[in-house]
SESEVO-765988 format. One record per residue (C-alpha): residue number from 1; z, y, x; residue in three letters. Coordinates in nm, 2 decimals, padded with zeros to 4 digits, m for minus. Layout:
REM SESEVO-765988
[site NUM,[Z,Y,X],'ALA'];
...
***
This chain:
REM SESEVO-765988
[site 1,[m02.04,m00.81,00.51],'UNK'];
[site 2,[m01.76,m00.73,00.72],'UNK'];
[site 3,[m01.40,m00.90,00.61],'UNK'];
[site 4,[m01.12,m00.69,00.51],'UNK'];
[site 5,[m00.77,m00.89,00.58],'UNK'];
[site 6,[m00.53,m00.83,00.25],'UNK'];
[site 7,[m00.17,m00.88,00.39],'UNK'];
[site 8,[00.03,m00.73,00.13],'UNK'];
[site 9,[m00.09,m00.51,m00.14],'UNK'];
[site 10,[00.17,m00.42,m00.44],'UNK'];
[site 11,[00.07,m00.21,m00.73],'UNK'];
[site 12,[00.25,m00.06,m00.92],'UNK'];
[site 13,[00.46,00.06,m00.61],'UNK'];
[site 14,[00.65,00.37,m00.54],'UNK'];
[site 15,[00.68,00.49,m00.07],'UNK'];
[site 16,[00.93,00.65,00.08],'UNK'];
[site 17,[00.87,00.74,00.38],'UNK'];
[site 18,[01.18,00.77,00.55],'UNK'];
[site 19,[01.14,01.02,00.79],'UNK'];
[site 20,[01.00,01.30,00.58],'UNK'];
[site 21,[01.24,01.23,00.27],'UNK'];
[site 22,[00.88,01.23,00.03],'UNK'];
[site 23,[00.87,00.99,m00.22],'UNK'];
[site 24,[00.53,00.90,m00.36],'UNK'];
[site 25,[00.54,00.71,m00.76],'UNK'];
[site 26,[00.25,00.54,m00.88],'UNK'];
[site 27,[00.11,00.43,m00.60],'UNK'];
[site 28,[m00.07,00.08,m00.39],'UNK'];
[site 29,[00.10,00.04,m00.12],'UNK'];
[site 30,[m00.12,m00.21,00.08],'UNK'];
[site 31,[m00.15,m00.37,00.48],'UNK'];
[site 32,[m00.46,m00.38,00.56],'UNK'];
[site 33,[m00.61,m00.54,00.86],'UNK'];
[site 34,[m00.29,m00.49,01.01],'UNK'];
[site 35,[m00.25,m00.10,00.89],'UNK'];
[site 36,[m00.02,00.03,00.63],'UNK'];
[site 37,[m00.14,00.24,00.36],'UNK'];
[site 38,[m00.02,00.38,00.12],'UNK'];
[site 39,[m00.29,00.50,m00.18],'UNK'];
[site 40,[m00.23,00.75,m00.48],'UNK'];
[site 41,[m00.42,00.80,m00.78],'UNK'];
[site 42,[m00.65,01.11,m00.80],'UNK'];
[site 43,[m00.96,01.22,m00.97],'UNK'];
[site 44,[m01.23,01.11,m00.93],'UNK'];
[site 45,[m01.07,00.87,m00.68],'UNK'];
[site 46,[m00.74,00.70,m00.50],'UNK'];
[site 47,[m00.72,00.88,m00.20],'UNK'];
[site 48,[m00.48,00.76,00.12],'UNK'];
[site 49,[m00.15,00.96,00.21],'UNK'];
[site 50,[m00.04,00.76,00.47],'UNK'];
[site 51,[m00.19,00.54,00.76],'UNK'];
[site 52,[m00.09,00.36,01.05],'UNK'];
[site 53,[m00.03,00.00,01.20],'UNK'];
[site 54,[00.24,m00.18,01.16],'UNK'];
[site 55,[00.47,m00.27,01.39],'UNK'];
[site 56,[00.70,m00.48,01.20],'UNK'];
[site 57,[00.88,m00.51,00.88],'UNK'];
[site 58,[01.15,m00.67,00.62],'UNK'];
[site 59,[01.15,m00.74,00.28],'UNK'];
[site 60,[00.98,m00.97,00.04],'UNK'];
[site 61,[00.85,m00.87,m00.33],'UNK'];
[site 62,[01.20,m00.94,m00.50],'UNK'];
[site 63,[01.36,m00.67,m00.30],'UNK'];
[site 64,[01.11,m00.47,m00.15],'UNK'];
[site 65,[00.93,m00.40,00.18],'UNK'];
[site 66,[01.03,m00.15,00.46],'UNK'];
[site 67,[00.73,m00.14,00.66],'UNK'];
[site 68,[00.75,00.00,01.00],'UNK'];
[site 69,[00.51,00.19,01.27],'UNK'];
[site 70,[00.51,00.44,01.48],'UNK'];
[site 71,[00.41,00.72,01.31],'UNK'];
[site 72,[00.68,00.63,01.09],'UNK'];
[site 73,[00.92,00.39,00.81],'UNK'];
[site 74,[00.80,00.30,00.47],'UNK'];
[site 75,[00.98,00.14,00.22],'UNK'];
[site 76,[00.79,00.03,m00.06],'UNK'];
[site 77,[00.86,m00.15,m00.38],'UNK'];
[site 78,[00.77,m00.28,m00.67],'UNK'];
[site 79,[00.74,m00.05,m01.01],'UNK'];
[site 80,[00.81,m00.13,m01.32],'UNK'];
[site 81,[00.49,m00.13,m01.56],'UNK'];
[site 82,[00.17,m00.25,m01.52],'UNK'];
[site 83,[m00.03,00.06,m01.40],'UNK'];
[site 84,[m00.24,m00.03,m01.70],'UNK'];
[site 85,[m00.52,00.30,m01.75],'UNK'];
[site 86,[m00.45,00.42,m01.37],'UNK'];
[site 87,[m00.76,00.38,m01.17],'UNK'];
[site 88,[m00.59,00.30,m00.84],'UNK'];
[site 89,[m00.51,m00.05,m01.03],'UNK'];
[site 90,[m00.89,m00.11,m01.08],'UNK'];
[site 91,[m01.01,00.09,m00.79],'UNK'];
[site 92,[m01.27,m00.15,m00.52],'UNK'];
[site 93,[m01.01,00.00,m00.19],'UNK'];
[site 94,[m01.23,m00.17,00.01],'UNK'];
[site 95,[m01.58,m00.15,m00.08],'UNK'];
[site 96,[m01.85,m00.34,00.06],'UNK'];
[site 97,[m01.59,m00.57,00.26],'UNK'];
[site 98,[m01.54,m00.95,00.17],'UNK'];
[site 99,[m01.14,m00.96,00.10],'UNK'];
[site 100,[m00.89,m01.27,00.24],'UNK'];
[site 101,[m00.60,m01.22,00.12],'UNK'];
[site 102,[m00.30,m01.36,00.37],'UNK'];
[site 103,[00.08,m01.28,00.39],'UNK'];
[site 104,[00.30,m01.08,00.65],'UNK'];
***
């Protein structure tokens, strides 16, 4: 079994792709193995709408994160609520891999 290193996992979250001005609501924003991933609820399973290697970041869980990549900047923050009923919250996004949690 391979490992997956999770440095950040925000859910429910909103994500603004700064360069395009696109905002995604009810997302899951993660930094996984050094890559920024923005996941969105889709049927029948969640899909990645943005992924790129993280180059730098600012912020924290209270104020939100600004995640810089060579492909653009993602501004992410926790949404209110619990995300109850969303498959995105319970989905095993990294199936078959052992999850190792660490911090940014």
